[in-house]
C-alpha positions as CSV (number, residue, x, y, z in Angstrom):
1,M,158.6,-184.3,-8.5
2,K,155.0,-185.5,-8.3
3,S,153.8,-181.9,-7.9
4,S,155.7,-180.9,-11.1
5,L,154.2,-183.7,-13.0
6,S,150.8,-182.8,-11.7
7,L,151.3,-179.2,-12.7
8,A,152.4,-180.3,-16.2
9,A,149.4,-182.5,-16.6
10,A,147.1,-179.8,-15.5
11,A,148.7,-177.4,-17.9
12,F,148.2,-179.8,-20.8
13,A,144.7,-180.4,-19.8
14,A,143.8,-176.7,-19.4
15,A,145.5,-175.6,-22.7
16,P,143.0,-177.3,-25.0
17,L,140.1,-175.9,-23.0
18,A,141.5,-172.4,-23.0
19,H,142.2,-172.7,-26.8
20,F,138.6,-173.8,-27.4
21,A,137.3,-171.0,-25.3
22,L,139.4,-168.4,-27.1
23,Q,138.3,-169.8,-30.5
24,R,134.7,-169.5,-29.5
25,A,135.3,-166.0,-28.2
26,R,136.9,-165.0,-31.5
27,R,134.0,-166.3,-33.5
28,R,131.4,-164.6,-31.3
29,A,133.4,-161.3,-31.4
30,G,133.5,-161.5,-35.2
31,A,129.7,-162.2,-35.4
32,H,128.9,-159.4,-32.9
33,L,131.0,-156.8,-34.7
34,S,129.6,-157.9,-38.1
35,L,126.0,-157.4,-36.8
36,R,126.8,-154.0,-35.3
37,G,128.6,-152.9,-38.5
38,A,125.9,-153.9,-40.9
39,G,126.1,-151.2,-43.7
40,R,129.3,-149.9,-42.2
41,S,131.7,-152.8,-42.9
42,S,134.7,-150.5,-43.5
43,A,134.3,-148.9,-40.1
44,R,134.1,-152.3,-38.3
45,A,136.8,-154.1,-40.3
46,L,139.7,-152.8,-38.3
47,P,138.3,-153.7,-34.8
48,L,137.4,-157.1,-36.2
49,R,140.9,-157.8,-37.5
50,A,142.5,-156.5,-34.3
51,A,140.4,-158.6,-32.0
52,S,141.0,-161.7,-34.2
53,L,144.8,-161.2,-34.1
54,A,144.8,-160.6,-30.3
55,L,142.8,-163.8,-29.6
56,L,145.1,-165.7,-32.0
57,A,148.2,-164.4,-30.2
58,A,146.6,-165.4,-26.9
59,Q,146.1,-169.0,-28.1
60,G,149.7,-169.3,-29.1
61,A,150.8,-167.9,-25.8
62,I,148.7,-170.5,-23.9
63,W,150.4,-173.4,-25.8
64,L,153.9,-171.9,-25.2
65,A,153.2,-171.5,-21.5
66,A,151.9,-175.1,-21.4
67,L,155.1,-176.4,-23.1
68,R,157.3,-174.3,-20.7
69,I,155.5,-175.7,-17.6
70,A,155.8,-179.3,-18.9
71,S,159.5,-178.9,-19.6
72,D,160.1,-177.5,-16.1
73,A,158.8,-180.8,-14.7
74,H,161.8,-182.6,-16.1
75,P,165.4,-181.2,-15.5
76,A,166.7,-182.8,-18.7
77,L,163.9,-181.1,-20.8
78,A,164.5,-177.8,-19.1
79,A,168.3,-178.1,-19.8
80,A,167.6,-179.0,-23.4
81,R,165.2,-176.1,-23.7
82,E,167.8,-173.6,-22.3
83,R,170.5,-174.9,-24.7
84,T,168.2,-174.8,-27.7
85,G,167.0,-171.3,-26.8
86,S,170.6,-170.1,-26.3
87,V,171.7,-171.5,-29.7
88,L,168.7,-170.1,-31.4
89,M,169.1,-166.6,-30.0
90,R,172.8,-166.5,-30.9
91,A,171.9,-167.6,-34.5
92,L,169.2,-164.9,-34.7
93,E,171.3,-162.2,-33.2
94,S,174.4,-162.9,-35.4
95,P,174.8,-160.2,-38.0
96,L,174.2,-161.3,-41.5
97,F,175.3,-158.1,-43.3
98,E,176.1,-154.5,-42.5
99,L,173.9,-151.6,-43.5
100,S,175.0,-148.0,-42.7
101,G,177.7,-149.3,-40.4
102,R,175.3,-151.4,-38.4
103,G,175.0,-155.2,-38.5
104,V,171.7,-156.6,-39.5
105,S,170.7,-159.9,-38.0
106,A,168.0,-162.5,-38.8
107,L,166.1,-161.2,-35.7
108,D,166.0,-157.7,-37.3
109,L,164.7,-159.2,-40.5
110,L,162.0,-161.1,-38.6
111,L,160.9,-158.0,-36.8
112,V,160.4,-156.1,-40.0
113,P,157.0,-157.7,-40.9
114,V,155.9,-157.5,-37.3
115,I,156.7,-153.8,-37.2
116,A,155.0,-153.3,-40.6
117,V,151.8,-155.0,-39.4
118,A,151.8,-153.1,-36.2
119,L,152.4,-149.8,-38.0
120,W,149.6,-150.5,-40.6
121,I,147.1,-151.3,-37.8
122,A,148.1,-148.1,-36.0
123,V,147.8,-146.0,-39.2
124,N,144.4,-147.5,-40.0
125,G,143.2,-146.8,-36.5
126,A,144.4,-143.2,-36.5
127,T,142.8,-142.7,-40.0
128,Q,139.5,-144.0,-38.9
129,L,139.6,-141.9,-35.8
130,L,140.3,-138.8,-37.8
131,R,137.7,-139.7,-40.3
132,V,135.0,-140.1,-37.7
133,S,135.9,-137.2,-35.4
134,L,137.2,-134.6,-37.8
135,L,136.4,-135.1,-41.5
136,R,132.7,-135.8,-40.9
137,A,132.4,-132.9,-38.6
138,I,133.8,-130.6,-41.3
139,G,131.0,-131.8,-43.6
140,L,132.9,-133.2,-46.5
141,S,131.0,-135.3,-49.1
142,G,131.5,-139.0,-49.1
143,G,133.9,-139.1,-52.0
144,S,136.0,-136.2,-50.8
145,E,136.1,-137.8,-47.3
146,A,137.4,-141.1,-48.7
147,T,140.0,-139.3,-50.7
148,V,141.3,-137.2,-47.8
149,A,141.3,-140.3,-45.6
150,S,143.4,-142.2,-48.2
151,L,145.9,-139.4,-48.4
152,L,146.1,-139.3,-44.6
153,R,146.7,-143.0,-44.5
154,Y,149.5,-143.0,-47.0
155,G,151.1,-139.9,-45.3
156,L,150.9,-141.4,-41.8
157,A,152.3,-144.7,-43.1
158,F,155.3,-142.9,-44.8
159,V,156.0,-140.9,-41.6
160,G,155.7,-144.0,-39.4
161,A,158.0,-146.0,-41.7
162,L,160.7,-143.3,-41.4
163,I,160.4,-143.2,-37.6
164,A,160.6,-147.0,-37.4
165,L,163.7,-147.1,-39.6
166,Q,165.3,-144.3,-37.6
167,S,164.5,-146.0,-34.3
168,A,166.1,-149.3,-35.7
169,G,169.3,-147.4,-36.2
170,L,169.1,-147.1,-40.0
171,D,170.2,-143.7,-41.3
172,V,167.3,-142.5,-43.4
173,R,169.6,-140.3,-45.3
174,S,171.0,-143.4,-47.0
175,L,167.5,-143.8,-48.6
176,A,168.1,-140.7,-50.7
177,I,169.8,-142.8,-53.3
178,A,166.9,-145.2,-53.4
179,G,164.6,-142.2,-53.6
180,G,166.5,-140.8,-56.6
181,V,166.4,-144.2,-58.3
182,L,162.7,-144.4,-57.7
183,G,162.2,-140.9,-59.1
184,V,164.1,-141.8,-62.3
185,G,161.9,-145.0,-62.5
186,I,158.7,-142.9,-62.2
187,G,160.0,-140.5,-64.8
188,F,160.7,-143.2,-67.3
189,G,158.8,-146.4,-66.6
190,L,156.2,-145.6,-64.0
191,Q,154.9,-142.3,-65.3
192,N,151.6,-143.8,-66.4
193,L,151.1,-145.2,-62.9
194,A,151.9,-141.9,-61.3
195,N,149.7,-140.1,-63.7
196,N,146.7,-142.4,-62.9
197,F,147.3,-142.1,-59.2
198,V,147.4,-138.3,-59.3
199,S,144.3,-138.3,-61.6
200,G,142.5,-140.5,-59.0
201,V,143.3,-138.0,-56.3
202,V,142.0,-135.1,-58.4
203,I,138.8,-137.0,-59.3
204,G,138.3,-137.7,-55.6
205,L,138.6,-134.1,-54.6
206,E,136.9,-132.4,-57.6
207,R,134.1,-135.1,-58.0
208,P,133.4,-134.8,-61.7
209,I,132.3,-138.4,-61.5
210,Q,131.2,-140.5,-58.5
211,P,129.8,-144.0,-57.9
212,G,126.3,-144.3,-59.4
213,D,126.8,-141.8,-62.3
214,V,125.8,-142.9,-65.8
215,V,128.7,-141.9,-68.1
216,R,130.1,-142.6,-71.6
217,V,133.9,-142.8,-71.9
218,G,134.9,-143.3,-75.5
219,E,133.0,-146.3,-76.7
220,H,132.1,-147.5,-73.2
221,F,128.7,-146.7,-71.6
222,G,127.6,-147.7,-68.1
223,T,127.5,-146.9,-64.4
224,I,130.4,-146.0,-62.2
225,L,130.9,-148.6,-59.5
226,R,134.0,-147.2,-57.7
227,V,136.8,-144.8,-58.2
228,G,140.1,-146.4,-57.1
229,A,143.6,-145.1,-56.7
230,R,144.7,-146.2,-60.2
231,S,141.6,-147.0,-62.2
232,T,137.8,-146.6,-62.2
233,A,135.4,-149.6,-62.4
234,L,132.6,-149.1,-65.0
235,R,129.7,-151.5,-65.2
236,T,128.2,-151.7,-68.7
237,L,124.6,-152.5,-69.7
238,D,125.9,-156.1,-70.4
239,R,126.9,-156.3,-66.7
240,V,130.6,-156.4,-67.7
241,T,133.0,-154.5,-65.5
242,I,135.6,-152.5,-67.3
243,L,138.6,-150.9,-65.5
244,I,139.4,-147.6,-67.1
245,P,142.6,-145.7,-66.1
246,N,141.8,-142.5,-64.1
247,S,143.7,-140.3,-66.5
248,R,141.2,-140.9,-69.3
249,F,138.5,-139.1,-67.2
250,L,140.6,-135.9,-67.1
251,E,142.4,-136.0,-70.5
252,G,139.4,-136.9,-72.7
253,E,135.8,-136.0,-73.1
254,V,133.4,-137.7,-70.6
255,V,129.6,-137.6,-71.0
256,N,128.0,-137.7,-67.6
257,W,124.2,-137.9,-67.6
258,S,123.9,-137.8,-63.8
259,H,126.2,-134.9,-63.0
260,G,124.2,-132.4,-60.9
261,D,120.8,-133.3,-62.4
262,P,119.8,-136.8,-63.7
263,V,117.0,-135.4,-65.9
264,S,118.1,-135.7,-69.6
265,R,116.6,-135.5,-73.0
266,V,116.2,-138.4,-75.4
267,R,115.8,-138.0,-79.2
268,I,113.9,-140.4,-81.4
269,P,114.1,-139.8,-85.2
270,I,111.1,-140.9,-87.3
271,G,110.6,-140.7,-91.1
272,V,107.1,-140.7,-92.7
273,D,105.7,-140.6,-96.2
274,Y,105.4,-137.2,-97.9
275,S,101.6,-137.7,-98.3
276,S,101.2,-137.9,-94.5
277,D,99.2,-135.4,-92.5
278,V,101.8,-133.7,-90.3
279,S,99.2,-132.9,-87.7
280,A,98.3,-136.6,-87.4
281,V,102.0,-137.4,-87.2
282,R,102.5,-134.9,-84.4
283,S,99.4,-136.2,-82.5
284,A,100.6,-139.9,-82.9
285,L,104.1,-139.1,-81.6
286,L,102.9,-137.1,-78.6
287,A,100.3,-139.8,-77.7
288,A,103.1,-142.4,-77.7
289,A,105.2,-140.1,-75.4
290,R,102.4,-139.4,-73.0
291,A,101.5,-143.1,-72.6
292,H,105.0,-144.1,-71.4
293,P,105.4,-143.8,-67.6
294,A,109.1,-143.0,-67.8
295,V,108.6,-139.9,-69.9
296,L,108.4,-136.7,-67.7
297,R,105.4,-134.5,-68.2
298,E,107.5,-131.4,-67.4
299,P,109.5,-130.5,-69.4
300,R,107.0,-131.3,-72.1
301,A,107.6,-133.7,-75.0
302,Q,108.2,-131.9,-78.3
303,V,107.9,-132.9,-82.0
304,Q,110.1,-131.2,-84.5
305,L,110.1,-131.5,-88.3
306,R,113.9,-131.7,-88.8
307,A,114.3,-132.0,-92.6
308,F,112.8,-132.9,-95.9
309,G,114.6,-136.1,-96.7
310,G,115.0,-137.8,-100.0
311,S,112.2,-140.3,-99.3
312,S,110.5,-139.0,-96.2
313,L,109.6,-136.2,-93.9
314,D,112.1,-136.5,-91.1
315,F,110.5,-135.8,-87.7
316,E,112.2,-136.1,-84.2
317,L,110.4,-136.8,-80.9
318,L,112.1,-135.1,-77.9
319,V,111.2,-136.5,-74.5
320,W,112.7,-136.1,-71.0
321,T,113.5,-138.8,-68.6
322,R,114.9,-139.0,-65.0
323,D,116.6,-142.4,-65.5
324,P,119.4,-142.0,-68.2
325,R,120.6,-145.5,-67.4
326,N,117.6,-147.0,-69.1
327,Q,117.5,-144.6,-72.1
328,F,118.0,-147.3,-74.7
329,T,115.1,-149.3,-73.2
330,L,113.0,-146.2,-73.3
331,I,113.8,-145.6,-76.9
332,S,112.9,-149.2,-77.8
333,D,109.6,-148.9,-75.9
334,L,108.7,-145.6,-77.6
335,N,109.5,-147.0,-81.0
336,Y,107.0,-149.8,-80.4
337,R,104.4,-147.3,-79.3
338,I,105.1,-145.0,-82.2
339,E,104.7,-147.8,-84.7
340,A,101.3,-148.6,-83.2
341,E,100.2,-145.0,-83.1
342,L,101.3,-144.3,-86.7
343,D,99.3,-147.4,-87.8
344,R,96.3,-146.2,-85.9
345,H,96.4,-142.7,-87.5
346,G,97.0,-144.2,-91.0
347,V,100.5,-142.8,-91.3
348,R,102.9,-144.8,-93.5
349,V,106.7,-145.2,-93.1
350,P,108.1,-144.9,-96.7
351,F,110.5,-147.1,-98.6
352,P,113.5,-145.5,-100.2
353,Q,112.5,-143.9,-103.6
354,L,114.5,-143.6,-106.7
355,D,113.8,-141.9,-110.1
356,V,115.4,-143.8,-113.0
357,H,115.7,-142.1,-116.4
358,I,116.4,-144.5,-119.4
359,R,117.6,-143.1,-122.7
360,T,117.3,-145.2,-126.0
361,P,118.8,-144.3,-129.3
362,G,115.4,-143.9,-131.0
363,A,114.0,-141.9,-128.2
364,L,117.1,-139.8,-128.0
365,A,116.7,-138.9,-131.7
366,A,113.1,-138.1,-131.2
367,G,113.9,-136.1,-128.0
368,A,111.7,-138.3,-125.8
369,V,112.6,-139.4,-122.3
370,L,111.0,-142.3,-120.5
371,A,110.8,-141.7,-116.7
372,V,110.3,-144.8,-114.6
373,D,109.6,-144.2,-110.9
374,A,110.3,-147.0,-108.4
375,A,107.7,-145.6,-106.0
376,P,104.3,-147.5,-106.2
377,A,102.2,-144.4,-106.1
378,I,103.9,-142.7,-109.0
379,A,104.1,-145.9,-111.0
380,S,100.3,-146.3,-110.7
381,G,99.8,-142.8,-111.9
382,E,98.7,-141.3,-108.6
383,A,99.6,-137.7,-108.0
384,H,100.9,-136.3,-104.7
385,S,98.2,-134.7,-102.7
386,P,98.9,-131.1,-101.7
387,H,100.9,-130.8,-98.6
388,P,98.6,-130.1,-95.6
389,A,99.1,-126.8,-93.8
390,L,101.6,-127.0,-90.9
391,E,99.3,-126.1,-88.1
392,S,100.6,-125.9,-84.5
393,S,99.2,-128.3,-81.9
394,R,98.3,-127.1,-78.4
395,D,99.6,-130.3,-77.0
396,E,103.1,-129.4,-78.0
397,R,103.0,-125.7,-77.1
398,G,103.0,-124.4,-73.6
399,P,100.2,-122.3,-72.2
400,E,102.3,-119.2,-72.7
401,E,101.9,-119.6,-76.4
402,W,98.1,-120.4,-76.5
403,T,96.1,-118.1,-78.7
404,L,93.2,-115.9,-77.5
405,A,90.7,-118.3,-79.1
406,E,92.2,-121.3,-77.2
407,L,92.0,-119.4,-73.9
408,E,88.4,-118.4,-74.6
409,E,87.5,-122.1,-75.2
410,T,89.3,-123.1,-72.0
411,A,87.4,-120.5,-70.0
412,A,84.1,-121.6,-71.5
413,R,84.8,-125.2,-70.5
414,M,85.8,-124.1,-67.0
415,R,82.5,-122.2,-66.4
416,S,80.3,-124.9,-67.9
417,P,78.2,-127.1,-65.6
418,S,80.9,-129.8,-65.7
419,G,83.6,-127.3,-65.1
420,V,85.2,-125.8,-62.0
421,P,82.8,-126.2,-59.0
422,R,81.3,-122.9,-57.9
423,S,79.3,-122.1,-54.8
424,D,78.5,-119.3,-52.2
425,R,81.4,-119.1,-49.7
426,R,82.0,-117.3,-46.5
427,H,85.3,-115.9,-45.2
428,W,85.4,-114.2,-41.8
429,L,82.2,-112.1,-41.6
430,R,81.6,-111.7,-45.4
431,S,79.9,-113.9,-47.9
432,Y,80.8,-114.2,-51.6
433,R,78.3,-115.5,-54.1
434,D,79.0,-117.9,-57.0
435,C,82.8,-118.1,-56.6
436,F,85.4,-120.8,-56.8
437,V,88.8,-121.5,-55.2
438,G,92.0,-121.0,-57.2
439,S,93.5,-124.3,-56.2
440,D,90.3,-126.0,-57.3
441,A,90.6,-124.4,-60.7
442,V,94.2,-125.6,-61.0
443,G,93.2,-129.1,-60.1
444,W,90.4,-129.1,-62.7
445,L,92.8,-127.9,-65.4
446,V,95.3,-130.7,-64.4
447,E,92.7,-133.4,-64.6
448,N,90.7,-132.3,-67.6
449,E,93.1,-130.3,-69.8
450,H,96.0,-132.7,-69.1
451,L,98.4,-130.0,-67.9
452,T,101.0,-130.0,-65.2
453,R,100.2,-128.0,-62.1
454,N,102.6,-125.2,-63.1
455,E,101.1,-125.0,-66.6
456,A,97.6,-124.8,-65.1
457,R,98.7,-121.9,-62.9
458,V,100.0,-120.1,-66.0
459,V,96.6,-120.6,-67.7
460,G,94.9,-119.1,-64.7
461,E,97.2,-116.1,-64.7
462,R,96.6,-115.5,-68.4
463,L,92.8,-115.8,-68.0
464,A,93.0,-113.3,-65.1
465,E,95.0,-110.9,-67.2
466,L,92.5,-111.1,-70.1
467,G,89.5,-110.5,-67.7
468,F,88.0,-114.0,-67.8
469,I,88.7,-114.5,-64.1
470,R,88.6,-111.8,-61.3
471,H,89.4,-111.9,-57.6
472,V,86.3,-111.3,-55.5
473,L,88.0,-108.2,-53.9
474,D,90.2,-107.2,-56.8
475,E,93.2,-107.6,-54.5
476,H,95.1,-110.4,-56.1
477,G,96.0,-111.9,-59.4
478,F,95.5,-115.6,-59.9
479,H,97.2,-117.9,-57.3
480,D,97.2,-121.6,-56.8
481,G,95.8,-121.4,-53.3
482,H,92.8,-120.7,-51.2
483,F,91.7,-117.5,-52.9
484,Y,88.2,-116.8,-54.2
485,Y,87.6,-115.9,-57.8
486,R,84.6,-115.4,-60.1
487,F,84.2,-115.8,-63.9
488,E,83.7,-112.6,-65.8
489,T,83.0,-111.6,-69.4
490,P,85.9,-109.6,-70.6
491,K,85.4,-106.2,-72.1
492,P,86.0,-106.1,-75.8
493,R,89.4,-104.8,-76.7
494,A,89.8,-101.8,-79.0
């Protein structure tokens, strides 16, 4: 008797210690798996949950064992335990109702969530294993990999549920009626849900949009956060998340600025006074574009005269950017710079103008008409200055369109004392007098003529074709590399 009491006391003394040790172990395991899974939380979530559940079950088992040992120390408690267990088991095993000719007890109902949890854990483990060992080895993209993994998870869960129900003695053929009812429900009431789910699968496989893309869907503009099974999360510029059904991305028009190549063009309209010098307007707009760091140098910015408006000459500045997400900020910044450049060049932005003709009875009889102009210039008697000639600017045109005179001026600047450095050079056993390196000429054009490296190479090629530049051995055309060239005076053309 004393030994039984001692054993019971030892069990109750050891149970809290074991409980505390397992609780510490669970916390340490969670922290360890979280540190190892930094940046890969989805891959570590399943082992973390499994370890937590296993340690929690071990804690419960420890207390149950302590209670059993304590009850064994007293015959009355042991007899009461046996009677209570017998009554409880009979109550749990008694059939509550029949399904497919088999009685279903309370124990069967309690086992359903246990089997479902075990099945879901097993399905997640198998999906993660297939994703790591097979899908990544195939080389699928991140979005396609996630979509295939989701389909595998749902498929394995469905097959596992059928196997579990069949093992429990339930005839799965009886589920055909439920399946028919579900099909009718999908056809009538759940068709939108099914449509969005299938659209999500198609989006995941086809990848017309993916997280990080900048899109416009109807009146919504923002960045894609995630593509879910039913809807897609879109973060607007106001940092508001909008859930858009997946079917809208396949049934309607979607503008995707990031699809394939994030480089996109931004258009900024500007109206100026009719008396303005169009060359000064072009120079001001291009200067504003060149001064902004977010505007790409290649493709080049362009200025187009779009229309002759009722009150203004309507220009449009076309620039290219690599960050379409901030295009509205870019437009605002450029408008500020354009206003400053137009003011510096003396270009005015006009007010709306209107010609008003007033007829009076006396003037009508005399055949006279009084014309009153709302514009200040005409009201003061000033006449419009003749429209300046629309001359093309070299800053807007590429080097392929430069005239012969512009190329001659560029060649003269290149061979001037402050131009491309020239010196006597040796290669192997030969020496070459007063020559320069092709890559040095390209660098000089980039720094002094404000060209891109590709445009500078085109200028060199055209100068070589016209005879301003010649390879020292006449073996090559112009190249952006370690090739030796000399300046020449081209022969006059017939």
